[in-house]
C-alpha positions as a Markdown table, in Angstrom:
| # | Residue | x | y | z |
|---|---|---|---|---|
| 1 | Unk | 5.2 | -61.5 | -27.5 |
| 2 | Unk | 3.8 | -59.4 | -24.8 |
| 3 | Unk | 3.0 | -56.0 | -25.3 |
| 4 | Unk | 2.4 | -53.1 | -23.1 |
| 5 | Unk | -1.3 | -52.1 | -22.5 |
| 6 | Unk | -2.6 | -48.6 | -22.5 |
| 7 | Unk | -3.3 | -47.6 | -18.9 |
| 8 | Unk | -6.7 | -46.3 | -17.9 |
| 9 | Unk | -5.8 | -42.9 | -16.2 |
| 10 | Unk | -9.4 | -42.9 | -14.9 |
| 11 | Unk | -8.7 | -46.1 | -13.0 |
| 12 | Unk | -5.8 | -45.1 | -10.4 |
| 13 | Unk | -5.7 | -48.7 | -9.4 |
| 14 | Unk | -4.8 | -49.6 | -13.0 |
| 15 | Unk | -1.8 | -47.4 | -13.0 |
| 16 | Unk | 1.9 | -49.1 | -12.4 |
| 17 | Unk | 4.4 | -47.4 | -9.8 |
| 18 | Unk | 6.0 | -46.2 | -12.9 |
| 19 | Unk | 2.7 | -44.3 | -14.0 |
| 20 | Unk | 2.2 | -43.0 | -10.4 |
| 21 | Unk | 5.4 | -41.8 | -10.3 |
| 22 | Unk | 5.3 | -39.8 | -13.9 |
| 23 | Unk | 1.3 | -38.5 | -13.2 |
| 24 | Unk | 2.6 | -37.1 | -9.7 |
| 25 | Unk | 5.3 | -35.5 | -11.6 |
| 26 | Unk | 3.4 | -34.0 | -14.5 |
| 27 | Unk | 0.6 | -32.7 | -12.1 |
| 28 | Unk | 3.3 | -30.7 | -10.0 |
| 29 | Unk | 5.0 | -29.4 | -13.2 |
| 30 | Unk | 1.5 | -27.9 | -14.5 |
| 31 | Unk | 0.8 | -26.4 | -10.9 |
| 32 | Unk | 4.2 | -24.8 | -10.8 |
| 33 | Unk | 3.9 | -23.5 | -14.3 |
| 34 | Unk | 0.3 | -22.3 | -13.1 |
| 35 | Unk | 2.1 | -20.5 | -10.4 |
| 36 | Unk | 5.1 | -18.8 | -12.2 |
| 37 | Unk | 3.4 | -18.2 | -14.9 |
| 38 | Unk | 2.6 | -14.1 | -15.6 |
| 39 | Unk | -0.7 | -11.8 | -15.4 |
| 40 | Unk | -3.3 | -12.9 | -17.6 |
| 41 | Unk | -3.2 | -9.9 | -20.3 |
| 42 | Unk | -6.2 | -7.4 | -20.0 |
| 43 | Unk | -8.5 | -7.2 | -23.1 |
| 44 | Unk | -7.9 | -4.1 | -25.2 |
| 45 | Unk | -10.6 | -3.0 | -27.3 |
| 46 | Unk | -10.1 | -0.5 | -30.0 |
| 47 | Unk | -13.0 | 2.1 | -31.0 |
| 48 | Unk | -13.3 | 2.9 | -34.4 |
| 49 | Unk | -15.3 | 5.2 | -36.8 |
| 50 | Unk | -18.0 | 8.1 | -35.4 |
| 51 | Unk | -20.0 | 8.7 | -32.4 |
| 52 | Unk | -21.8 | 5.9 | -31.0 |
| 53 | Unk | -23.0 | 3.7 | -28.1 |
| 54 | Unk | -20.5 | 1.8 | -25.6 |
| 55 | Unk | -22.3 | -1.6 | -26.1 |
| 56 | Unk | -22.1 | -1.5 | -30.2 |
| 57 | Unk | -19.9 | -3.5 | -32.3 |
| 58 | Unk | -19.4 | -2.6 | -35.6 |
| 59 | Unk | -18.5 | 0.8 | -37.4 |
| 60 | Unk | -18.7 | 2.7 | -35.2 |
| 61 | Unk | -18.3 | 0.6 | -32.5 |
| 62 | Unk | -15.6 | -1.5 | -31.1 |
| 63 | Unk | -14.2 | -3.0 | -34.5 |
| 64 | Unk | -14.9 | -6.7 | -33.3 |
| 65 | Unk | -12.9 | -6.7 | -30.4 |
| 66 | Unk | -15.5 | -7.0 | -28.1 |
| 67 | Unk | -17.1 | -4.5 | -25.7 |
| 68 | Unk | -15.0 | -3.2 | -22.8 |
| 69 | Unk | -16.5 | -4.3 | -19.3 |
| 70 | Unk | -13.9 | -5.7 | -16.8 |
| 71 | Unk | -11.3 | -4.7 | -14.7 |
| 72 | Unk | -7.7 | -4.0 | -16.5 |
| 73 | Unk | -9.8 | -3.5 | -19.7 |
| 74 | Unk | -8.2 | -1.0 | -22.4 |
| 75 | Unk | -10.1 | 1.4 | -24.4 |
| 76 | Unk | -8.3 | 2.8 | -27.1 |
| 77 | Unk | -8.9 | 5.2 | -30.3 |
| 78 | Unk | -6.2 | 5.7 | -33.6 |
| 79 | Unk | -7.6 | 6.4 | -36.3 |
| 80 | Unk | -8.1 | 9.9 | -37.3 |
| 81 | Unk | -12.1 | 11.1 | -36.7 |
| 82 | Unk | -13.8 | 12.5 | -33.7 |
| 83 | Unk | -16.1 | 10.4 | -31.6 |
| 84 | Unk | -18.3 | 10.6 | -28.3 |
| 85 | Unk | -19.4 | 7.1 | -27.0 |
| 86 | Unk | -22.6 | 7.3 | -24.9 |
| 87 | Unk | -21.9 | 4.8 | -21.8 |
| 88 | Unk | -25.4 | 3.1 | -22.0 |
| 89 | Unk | -25.1 | 0.2 | -19.9 |
| 90 | Unk | -27.3 | 0.7 | -16.9 |
| 91 | Unk | -25.5 | -1.8 | -14.9 |
| 92 | Unk | -22.0 | 0.5 | -15.4 |
| 93 | Unk | -19.1 | -0.5 | -16.8 |
| 94 | Unk | -15.5 | -1.1 | -15.4 |
| 95 | Unk | -12.2 | -0.5 | -17.6 |
| 96 | Unk | -8.2 | -0.3 | -16.5 |
| 97 | Unk | -7.7 | 2.8 | -19.2 |
| 98 | Unk | -8.7 | 5.1 | -21.6 |
| 99 | Unk | -6.6 | 6.1 | -24.0 |
| 100 | Unk | -6.5 | 8.7 | -27.5 |
| 101 | Unk | -2.9 | 7.8 | -29.3 |
| 102 | Unk | -3.9 | 8.6 | -33.0 |
| 103 | Unk | -4.1 | 12.1 | -34.7 |
| 104 | Unk | -8.3 | 12.5 | -33.7 |
| 105 | Unk | -9.9 | 16.0 | -32.4 |
| 106 | Unk | -11.7 | 14.9 | -29.7 |
| 107 | Unk | -12.6 | 11.3 | -28.2 |
| 108 | Unk | -15.0 | 11.4 | -25.8 |
| 109 | Unk | -17.8 | 9.9 | -23.3 |
| 110 | Unk | -20.8 | 10.7 | -22.4 |
| 111 | Unk | -21.6 | 9.1 | -19.1 |
| 112 | Unk | -25.6 | 8.5 | -19.0 |
| 113 | Unk | -24.5 | 5.6 | -16.3 |
| 114 | Unk | -21.6 | 4.8 | -14.4 |
| 115 | Unk | -17.5 | 4.1 | -15.6 |
| 116 | Unk | -15.5 | 2.4 | -13.0 |
| 117 | Unk | -11.8 | 2.9 | -13.1 |
| 118 | Unk | -9.9 | -0.4 | -11.4 |
| 119 | Unk | -6.4 | -1.5 | -12.9 |
| 120 | Unk | -6.1 | -4.4 | -10.7 |
| 121 | Unk | -8.1 | -3.9 | -7.7 |
| 122 | Unk | -5.6 | -1.6 | -5.7 |
| 123 | Unk | -2.5 | -3.8 | -6.7 |
| 124 | Unk | 0.1 | -2.6 | -7.9 |
| 125 | Unk | -1.1 | -1.5 | -11.2 |
| 126 | Unk | -2.5 | 2.3 | -11.8 |
| 127 | Unk | -5.6 | 3.0 | -14.2 |
| 128 | Unk | -5.2 | 5.6 | -16.7 |
| 129 | Unk | -6.7 | 8.4 | -18.7 |
| 130 | Unk | -4.0 | 9.3 | -21.4 |
| 131 | Unk | -4.1 | 11.7 | -24.7 |
| 132 | Unk | -1.1 | 10.8 | -26.2 |
| 133 | Unk | -2.7 | 11.8 | -29.9 |
| 134 | Unk | -0.2 | 12.9 | -32.4 |
| 135 | Unk | -2.5 | 16.0 | -33.3 |
| 136 | Unk | -2.0 | 18.9 | -31.2 |
| 137 | Unk | -5.0 | 19.9 | -30.6 |
| 138 | Unk | -6.3 | 16.4 | -29.8 |
| 139 | Unk | -8.6 | 16.0 | -26.6 |
| 140 | Unk | -9.9 | 13.8 | -24.4 |
| 141 | Unk | -13.5 | 14.5 | -22.7 |
| 142 | Unk | -15.9 | 13.5 | -20.2 |
| 143 | Unk | -19.1 | 14.9 | -19.8 |
| 144 | Unk | -21.7 | 14.5 | -17.5 |
| 145 | Unk | -22.5 | 11.3 | -15.2 |
| 146 | Unk | -20.4 | 9.5 | -12.5 |
| 147 | Unk | -16.6 | 8.5 | -12.9 |
| 148 | Unk | -15.7 | 6.3 | -10.2 |
| 149 | Unk | -12.4 | 5.4 | -8.7 |
| 150 | Unk | -11.4 | 2.3 | -7.5 |
| 151 | Unk | -8.0 | 2.6 | -8.1 |
| 152 | Unk | -5.2 | 5.1 | -8.6 |
| 153 | Unk | -5.4 | 6.8 | -11.4 |
| 154 | Unk | -2.9 | 8.7 | -13.5 |
| 155 | Unk | -4.3 | 11.8 | -15.5 |
| 156 | Unk | -1.7 | 12.4 | -18.4 |
| 157 | Unk | -1.0 | 14.3 | -21.8 |
| 158 | Unk | 2.3 | 13.7 | -23.5 |
| 159 | Unk | 0.7 | 14.8 | -27.0 |
| 160 | Unk | -1.2 | 17.9 | -27.1 |
| 161 | Unk | -0.4 | 21.5 | -26.6 |
| 162 | Unk | -2.5 | 24.1 | -28.2 |
| 163 | Unk | -6.3 | 23.2 | -28.1 |
| 164 | Unk | -7.6 | 26.4 | -25.8 |
| 165 | Unk | -10.2 | 24.3 | -24.5 |
| 166 | Unk | -7.6 | 21.8 | -23.3 |
| 167 | Unk | -6.1 | 18.2 | -23.7 |
| 168 | Unk | -8.1 | 16.6 | -21.0 |
| 169 | Unk | -11.6 | 17.9 | -20.0 |
| 170 | Unk | -13.7 | 16.1 | -17.2 |
| 171 | Unk | -16.8 | 17.5 | -16.6 |
| 172 | Unk | -18.0 | 14.3 | -15.2 |
| 173 | Unk | -18.0 | 13.6 | -11.0 |
| 174 | Unk | -15.2 | 11.5 | -9.7 |
| 175 | Unk | -16.2 | 9.8 | -6.9 |
| 176 | Unk | -14.9 | 6.4 | -5.2 |
| 177 | Unk | -11.3 | 6.3 | -3.7 |
| 178 | Unk | -8.1 | 6.7 | -5.2 |
| 179 | Unk | -5.0 | 8.3 | -5.2 |
| 180 | Unk | -5.1 | 11.2 | -8.4 |
| 181 | Unk | -1.8 | 11.9 | -10.4 |
| 182 | Unk | -1.6 | 14.4 | -13.2 |
| 183 | Unk | 1.0 | 14.8 | -16.1 |
| 184 | Unk | 0.4 | 17.2 | -18.3 |
| 185 | Unk | 3.1 | 18.0 | -21.7 |
| 186 | Unk | 1.7 | 21.4 | -21.2 |
| 187 | Unk | 2.4 | 23.7 | -18.7 |
| 188 | Unk | -0.2 | 26.4 | -19.8 |
| 189 | Unk | -3.0 | 27.6 | -18.5 |
| 190 | Unk | -4.1 | 29.1 | -21.6 |
| 191 | Unk | -4.1 | 25.9 | -24.2 |
| 192 | Unk | -3.1 | 22.0 | -23.3 |
| 193 | Unk | -4.2 | 22.3 | -19.7 |
| 194 | Unk | -6.2 | 19.3 | -17.9 |
| 195 | Unk | -9.7 | 21.0 | -16.8 |
| 196 | Unk | -11.9 | 19.7 | -13.7 |
| 197 | Unk | -15.1 | 21.1 | -13.5 |
| 198 | Unk | -16.9 | 18.7 | -11.6 |
| 199 | Unk | -18.6 | 18.7 | -7.8 |
| 200 | Unk | -16.2 | 15.7 | -7.4 |
| 201 | Unk | -16.5 | 13.8 | -4.1 |
| 202 | Unk | -13.3 | 10.7 | -4.5 |
| 203 | Unk | -11.1 | 10.4 | -1.6 |
| 204 | Unk | -7.2 | 10.2 | -2.2 |
| 205 | Unk | -4.3 | 12.6 | -2.5 |
| 206 | Unk | -4.0 | 15.1 | -5.6 |
| 207 | Unk | -0.8 | 15.3 | -7.4 |
| 208 | Unk | 0.4 | 17.6 | -10.1 |
| 209 | Unk | 3.1 | 16.0 | -11.2 |
| 210 | Unk | 3.9 | 17.9 | -14.2 |
| 211 | Unk | 2.1 | 20.8 | -16.4 |
| 212 | Unk | -0.9 | 23.1 | -16.2 |
| 213 | Unk | -4.5 | 22.1 | -14.5 |
| 214 | Unk | -7.1 | 24.6 | -14.5 |
| 215 | Unk | -10.5 | 23.9 | -12.1 |
| 216 | Unk | -13.8 | 25.5 | -11.6 |
| 217 | Unk | -15.6 | 24.1 | -8.7 |
| 218 | Unk | -14.8 | 24.1 | -4.7 |
| 219 | Unk | -14.4 | 20.2 | -4.7 |
| 220 | Unk | -12.8 | 19.6 | -8.0 |
| 221 | Unk | -10.0 | 18.1 | -6.7 |
| 222 | Unk | -12.3 | 16.0 | -4.2 |
| 223 | Unk | -13.2 | 15.6 | -0.5 |
| 224 | Unk | -11.6 | 18.4 | 1.2 |
| 225 | Unk | -9.5 | 16.5 | 3.5 |
| 226 | Unk | -7.6 | 15.4 | 0.2 |
| 227 | Unk | -3.6 | 16.7 | 0.8 |
| 228 | Unk | -2.2 | 18.3 | -2.8 |
| 229 | Unk | 0.9 | 18.3 | -4.0 |
| 230 | Unk | 2.4 | 20.6 | -6.3 |
| 231 | Unk | 5.2 | 19.5 | -8.7 |
| 232 | Unk | 8.0 | 17.1 | -8.7 |
| 233 | Unk | 11.7 | 16.6 | -8.9 |
| 234 | Unk | 13.0 | 18.2 | -12.2 |
| 235 | Unk | 9.4 | 19.8 | -13.6 |
| 236 | Unk | 7.2 | 22.9 | -13.3 |
| 237 | Unk | 3.5 | 22.3 | -12.4 |
| 238 | Unk | 0.6 | 24.7 | -12.4 |
| 239 | Unk | -2.6 | 24.3 | -10.4 |
| 240 | Unk | -5.1 | 27.6 | -11.1 |
| 241 | Unk | -8.6 | 28.2 | -10.5 |
| 242 | Unk | -10.4 | 29.4 | -13.3 |
| 243 | Unk | -14.7 | 30.1 | -11.4 |
| 244 | Unk | -15.9 | 33.7 | -10.7 |
| 245 | Unk | -16.2 | 33.3 | -6.6 |
| 246 | Unk | -15.4 | 29.9 | -4.6 |
| 247 | Unk | -12.9 | 28.9 | -1.8 |
| 248 | Unk | -10.9 | 25.9 | -2.1 |
| 249 | Unk | -10.1 | 24.2 | 1.6 |
| 250 | Unk | -7.4 | 22.2 | 0.5 |
| 251 | Unk | -4.0 | 22.0 | 2.3 |
| 252 | Unk | -1.4 | 22.2 | -0.5 |
| 253 | Unk | 2.3 | 21.4 | -0.7 |
| 254 | Unk | 4.7 | 22.7 | -2.7 |
| 255 | Unk | 7.1 | 19.6 | -3.8 |
| 256 | Unk | 9.2 | 20.9 | -6.4 |
| 257 | Unk | 12.7 | 23.1 | -5.5 |
| 258 | Unk | 13.4 | 23.4 | -9.3 |
| 259 | Unk | 10.8 | 24.9 | -12.1 |
| 260 | Unk | 8.0 | 27.1 | -11.5 |
| 261 | Unk | 5.2 | 26.1 | -9.6 |
| 262 | Unk | 2.2 | 28.5 | -9.9 |
| 263 | Unk | -0.7 | 28.4 | -8.0 |
| 264 | Unk | -3.6 | 31.0 | -8.1 |
| 265 | Unk | -6.4 | 32.1 | -10.6 |
| 266 | Unk | -6.7 | 32.7 | -13.9 |
| 267 | Unk | -10.5 | 34.2 | -13.8 |
| 268 | Unk | -11.2 | 37.8 | -14.6 |
| 269 | Unk | -13.8 | 38.8 | -12.7 |
| 270 | Unk | -14.1 | 41.4 | -9.6 |
| 271 | Unk | -15.2 | 38.5 | -7.3 |
| 272 | Unk | -12.5 | 37.2 | -4.8 |
| 273 | Unk | -11.2 | 33.3 | -5.2 |
| 274 | Unk | -10.2 | 32.2 | -1.6 |
| 275 | Unk | -7.4 | 29.2 | -0.9 |
| 276 | Unk | -8.6 | 28.5 | 2.5 |
| 277 | Unk | -6.2 | 25.7 | 3.4 |
| 278 | Unk | -2.4 | 26.2 | 4.5 |
| 279 | Unk | 0.3 | 26.1 | 2.4 |
| 280 | Unk | 3.6 | 24.5 | 2.6 |
| 281 | Unk | 6.6 | 25.8 | 0.9 |
| 282 | Unk | 9.4 | 22.9 | 0.4 |
| 283 | Unk | 10.5 | 25.1 | -3.0 |
| 284 | Unk | 9.6 | 28.0 | -4.5 |
| 285 | Unk | 6.1 | 29.0 | -5.8 |
| 286 | Unk | 4.4 | 31.7 | -7.8 |
| 287 | Unk | 0.4 | 32.9 | -7.0 |
| 288 | Unk | -0.9 | 34.3 | -9.8 |
| 289 | Unk | -3.8 | 36.9 | -10.2 |
| 290 | Unk | -5.9 | 37.6 | -13.0 |
| 291 | Unk | -8.4 | 39.7 | -11.0 |
| 292 | Unk | -9.7 | 42.9 | -11.6 |
| 293 | Unk | -11.1 | 46.4 | -9.7 |
| 294 | Unk | -11.7 | 45.1 | -5.7 |
| 295 | Unk | -11.7 | 41.1 | -6.4 |
| 296 | Unk | -8.3 | 39.5 | -5.6 |
| 297 | Unk | -7.3 | 36.0 | -4.7 |
| 298 | Unk | -6.9 | 35.0 | -1.2 |
| 299 | Unk | -4.8 | 32.6 | 1.0 |
| 300 | Unk | -6.4 | 32.9 | 4.0 |
| 301 | Unk | -4.3 | 30.1 | 6.1 |
| 302 | Unk | -1.0 | 30.2 | 7.0 |
| 303 | Unk | 2.3 | 29.7 | 4.4 |
| 304 | Unk | 5.2 | 28.1 | 5.5 |
| 305 | Unk | 8.3 | 27.0 | 4.7 |
| 306 | Unk | 11.8 | 27.9 | 3.0 |
| 307 | Unk | 10.6 | 28.8 | -0.4 |
| 308 | Unk | 10.6 | 32.3 | -2.1 |
| 309 | Unk | 7.0 | 33.9 | -3.1 |
| 310 | Unk | 6.3 | 35.2 | -6.6 |
| 311 | Unk | 3.5 | 37.7 | -7.4 |
| 312 | Unk | 2.2 | 37.3 | -10.9 |
| 313 | Unk | -0.4 | 38.4 | -13.4 |
| 314 | Unk | -2.3 | 41.7 | -13.7 |
| 315 | Unk | -4.3 | 41.3 | -10.4 |
| 316 | Unk | -4.5 | 41.3 | -6.4 |
| 317 | Unk | -2.9 | 38.9 | -4.1 |
| 318 | Unk | -4.1 | 39.3 | -0.6 |
| 319 | Unk | -3.0 | 37.5 | 2.5 |
| 320 | Unk | -5.6 | 36.8 | 4.9 |
| 321 | Unk | -9.3 | 37.9 | 5.1 |
| 322 | Unk | -9.4 | 40.7 | 7.5 |
| 323 | Unk | -10.8 | 39.2 | 10.0 |
| 324 | Unk | -9.3 | 36.1 | 11.4 |
| 325 | Unk | -5.7 | 36.0 | 13.0 |
| 326 | Unk | -3.2 | 34.4 | 10.5 |
| 327 | Unk | 0.6 | 34.0 | 10.9 |
| 328 | Unk | 2.6 | 33.1 | 7.9 |
| 329 | Unk | 5.9 | 31.9 | 8.6 |
| 330 | Unk | 7.8 | 31.6 | 5.4 |
| 331 | Unk | 11.6 | 32.7 | 5.0 |
| 332 | Unk | 11.5 | 33.0 | 1.5 |
| 333 | Unk | 11.5 | 36.7 | -0.3 |
| 334 | Unk | 7.7 | 38.0 | -0.9 |
| 335 | Unk | 8.5 | 39.6 | -5.1 |
| 336 | Unk | 5.8 | 41.5 | -6.9 |
| 337 | Unk | 6.8 | 41.1 | -10.9 |
| 338 | Unk | 4.5 | 42.3 | -13.8 |
| 339 | Unk | 1.5 | 44.3 | -12.9 |
| 340 | Unk | 0.9 | 42.4 | -9.8 |
| 341 | Unk | -0.1 | 44.1 | -6.3 |
| 342 | Unk | 0.0 | 43.0 | -3.0 |
| 343 | Unk | -2.4 | 43.3 | 0.2 |
| 344 | Unk | -1.7 | 42.2 | 3.6 |
| 345 | Unk | -4.6 | 42.5 | 5.1 |
| 346 | Unk | -5.6 | 43.6 | 8.8 |
| 347 | Unk | -4.9 | 40.5 | 11.5 |
| 348 | Unk | -2.9 | 38.8 | 9.0 |
| 349 | Unk | 1.0 | 38.5 | 9.5 |
| 350 | Unk | 4.0 | 38.2 | 8.0 |
| 351 | Unk | 7.6 | 36.7 | 9.5 |
| 352 | Unk | 10.8 | 38.4 | 9.0 |
| 353 | Unk | 14.3 | 36.5 | 9.5 |
| 354 | Unk | 16.7 | 38.6 | 10.7 |
| 355 | Unk | 20.5 | 37.6 | 11.0 |
| 356 | Unk | 23.7 | 39.6 | 10.6 |
| 357 | Unk | 23.4 | 42.8 | 9.5 |
| 358 | Unk | 21.8 | 43.4 | 5.8 |
| 359 | Unk | 20.8 | 39.3 | 5.8 |
| 360 | Unk | 16.6 | 38.3 | 6.4 |
| 361 | Unk | 14.0 | 37.8 | 4.1 |
| 362 | Unk | 11.9 | 41.2 | 2.7 |
| 363 | Unk | 9.5 | 42.7 | 0.6 |
| 364 | Unk | 10.2 | 43.8 | -3.2 |
| 365 | Unk | 9.2 | 44.5 | -6.4 |
| 366 | Unk | 10.7 | 44.7 | -10.1 |
| 367 | Unk | 9.3 | 47.9 | -10.7 |
| 368 | Unk | 6.7 | 50.2 | -8.8 |
| 369 | Unk | 4.2 | 47.7 | -8.4 |
| 370 | Unk | 1.5 | 48.2 | -5.1 |
| 371 | Unk | 2.2 | 46.7 | -1.7 |
| 372 | Unk | -0.3 | 47.9 | 1.0 |
| 373 | Unk | 0.4 | 46.5 | 4.2 |
| 374 | Unk | -2.7 | 47.0 | 6.9 |
| 375 | Unk | -1.5 | 43.6 | 8.9 |
| 376 | Unk | 1.4 | 43.0 | 11.4 |
| 377 | Unk | 5.3 | 42.2 | 10.6 |
| 378 | Unk | 6.7 | 39.7 | 13.1 |
| 379 | Unk | 10.4 | 40.2 | 13.6 |
| 380 | Unk | 12.2 | 36.9 | 14.5 |
| 381 | Unk | 15.0 | 38.7 | 16.0 |
| 382 | Unk | 16.6 | 35.1 | 17.1 |
| 383 | Unk | 20.0 | 35.4 | 15.6 |
| 384 | Unk | 20.0 | 39.1 | 14.8 |
| 385 | Unk | 23.2 | 40.9 | 15.3 |
| 386 | Unk | 23.4 | 43.7 | 17.9 |
| 387 | Unk | 24.2 | 46.2 | 15.3 |
| 388 | Unk | 23.2 | 46.9 | 11.7 |
| 389 | Unk | 20.3 | 47.3 | 9.3 |
| 390 | Unk | 18.0 | 45.8 | 7.2 |
| 391 | Unk | 15.7 | 46.2 | 4.5 |
| 392 | Unk | 12.2 | 44.6 | 5.1 |
| 393 | Unk | 10.5 | 46.7 | 2.5 |
| 394 | Unk | 12.2 | 48.0 | -0.8 |
| 395 | Unk | 10.8 | 50.9 | -1.5 |
| 396 | Unk | 13.2 | 51.2 | -4.4 |
| 397 | Unk | 11.3 | 48.8 | -6.1 |
| 398 | Unk | 7.8 | 48.7 | -4.6 |
| 399 | Unk | 4.9 | 51.5 | -3.8 |
| 400 | Unk | 4.8 | 50.4 | -0.4 |
| 401 | Unk | 1.6 | 51.6 | 2.2 |
| 402 | Unk | 1.3 | 51.1 | 5.8 |
| 403 | Unk | -2.0 | 51.2 | 6.5 |
| 404 | Unk | -4.0 | 52.8 | 9.9 |
| 405 | Unk | -4.0 | 49.0 | 11.2 |
| 406 | Unk | -0.8 | 47.9 | 10.7 |
| 407 | Unk | 1.4 | 47.0 | 14.0 |
| 408 | Unk | 4.8 | 45.0 | 14.5 |
| 409 | Unk | 4.5 | 42.3 | 17.0 |
| 410 | Unk | 6.2 | 43.6 | 20.5 |
| 411 | Unk | 7.2 | 46.8 | 19.0 |
| 412 | Unk | 5.8 | 50.3 | 20.2 |
| 413 | Unk | 4.8 | 53.0 | 17.8 |
| 414 | Unk | 5.7 | 57.1 | 17.8 |
| 415 | Unk | 5.0 | 59.0 | 14.7 |
| 416 | Unk | 5.4 | 55.9 | 12.1 |
| 417 | Unk | 8.9 | 54.7 | 13.5 |
| 418 | Unk | 8.0 | 51.6 | 15.9 |
| 419 | Unk | 11.2 | 50.2 | 18.7 |
| 420 | Unk | 11.5 | 47.4 | 20.9 |
| 421 | Unk | 14.1 | 47.1 | 23.0 |
| 422 | Unk | 15.9 | 43.6 | 23.9 |
| 423 | Unk | 18.6 | 43.7 | 26.2 |
| 424 | Unk | 21.1 | 46.3 | 25.4 |
| 425 | Unk | 20.2 | 46.7 | 22.1 |
| 426 | Unk | 17.5 | 49.0 | 20.4 |
| 427 | Unk | 15.8 | 48.0 | 16.8 |
| 428 | Unk | 13.7 | 50.5 | 15.3 |
| 429 | Unk | 11.7 | 50.1 | 12.3 |
| 430 | Unk | 10.7 | 53.1 | 10.3 |
| 431 | Unk | 7.8 | 53.2 | 7.5 |
| 432 | Unk | 8.9 | 55.9 | 5.6 |
| 433 | Unk | 12.0 | 54.2 | 4.7 |
| 434 | Unk | 11.1 | 50.2 | 5.0 |
| 435 | Unk | 14.0 | 49.7 | 7.1 |
| 436 | Unk | 14.5 | 47.8 | 10.5 |
| 437 | Unk | 18.0 | 48.9 | 12.6 |
| 438 | Unk | 19.6 | 48.0 | 15.2 |
| 439 | Unk | 21.6 | 50.5 | 17.9 |
| 440 | Unk | 23.2 | 49.2 | 20.5 |
| 441 | Unk | 23.0 | 51.5 | 23.8 |
| 442 | Unk | 26.0 | 53.6 | 24.0 |
| 443 | Unk | 27.8 | 52.1 | 26.3 |
| 444 | Unk | 27.9 | 49.1 | 24.1 |
| 445 | Unk | 28.6 | 51.5 | 21.3 |
| 446 | Unk | 31.6 | 52.7 | 22.9 |
| 447 | Unk | 32.9 | 49.1 | 23.2 |
| 448 | Unk | 32.3 | 48.7 | 19.5 |
| 449 | Unk | 34.3 | 51.9 | 19.1 |
| 450 | Unk | 37.5 | 50.6 | 21.3 |
| 451 | Unk | 37.4 | 47.2 | 20.3 |
| 452 | Unk | 37.3 | 48.2 | 16.4 |
| 453 | Unk | 40.4 | 50.7 | 17.4 |
| 454 | Unk | 42.3 | 48.4 | 19.1 |
| 455 | Unk | 41.9 | 45.8 | 15.9 |
| 456 | Unk | 42.8 | 48.8 | 13.8 |
| 457 | Unk | 45.7 | 49.4 | 15.7 |
| 458 | Unk | 47.0 | 46.3 | 16.0 |
| 459 | Unk | 47.1 | 46.1 | 12.2 |
| 460 | Unk | 48.6 | 49.4 | 11.8 |
| 461 | Unk | 51.5 | 48.2 | 13.9 |
| 462 | Unk | 52.0 | 45.0 | 12.4 |
| 463 | Unk | 52.1 | 47.0 | 9.0 |
| 464 | Unk | 55.1 | 49.0 | 10.3 |
| 465 | Unk | 57.4 | 46.4 | 11.6 |
| 466 | Unk | 56.8 | 44.3 | 8.3 |
């Protein structure tokens, strides 16, 4: 009886044509399966127990899951204890995410050596620092050392809202390159906020997508060239400085057209906090100040866009630095609220767009707030009516004071009344009333009167014949 001898697969010459075909098809299937297989799962390491060293296993330690140190590695803490890990690996450590998801009070890292966040080498993935703790006072803390970005990162708080020290605190220096996005359950700058205090050097865009972020260093948001975005569709966002005396040079764009978007300072000192970059308003913004005495939150870069500006808090908000010329062109209203005060510094300009009678942006208040106007007004009369009046400073709601350096571009002044002639129309602004008026020359006024009389005559005649 003939038997089929098993082929020697190591010897291709022994294979029959059928065997060769089978081997070729098997190899093709193997290659196809490798090409279509999903990405490999990243290692997940869970820290248990109290404080310890990054390279330790056991309790406290990584609970037998291995020491995390690879692109995309996930670090988690889920039990109810508080713990601080000391990163003691002199060669540095790389992870993709760091998460607190249990009821612990604080999950922190002391960086004796470098920690790099890299989810997938700059691909579609995003690295993450997350506080999802079920305890309302849970906190994630990165203290000292250097935290390096090798990927975009989302820093988010989805659980903690009452911790006065903040839900996530990063005092480590953040370097590297990557876009940074903040998302926070809490929009309060006094509890549950995300805090940054390091002199950071990273490059990339910064987006405060939702909730409150406080920062204290001049470069807490990385390189001064980083673009900063405040708000997102349907969300409220807060970005406030907490430093005594500091200048932030970032160009900031208010993105959200709904909700409450807050920019400013929660510091109560008598020194100034300065935003020297531009501020673009694609939505409304609240400029907050808690300064005392002669201190102010100063905006020395140009403010543009179509949003309204509300001043809030107990301190002073100032446009300009009193020396350099800056022209603010935003077309929204400026409203003083609470016990805030406002200073338009010398050489700083505010633009008012004048339309039909009564249609314009203006300065107003909610109840007698102080507005000191030492700078300049610019009236855009391109579409202004030739007859009418416009309240520019509502002196019924603000205590407005016009300083000796106040002026109106293109107007001449006599006895605190400013005048400008455009064609057949004379525009006057009176400091005592805060009102701009347009008066056509007599011949024009006569034509207006005759035209009105003709219209009234026609209406009366039609009524008689009805």
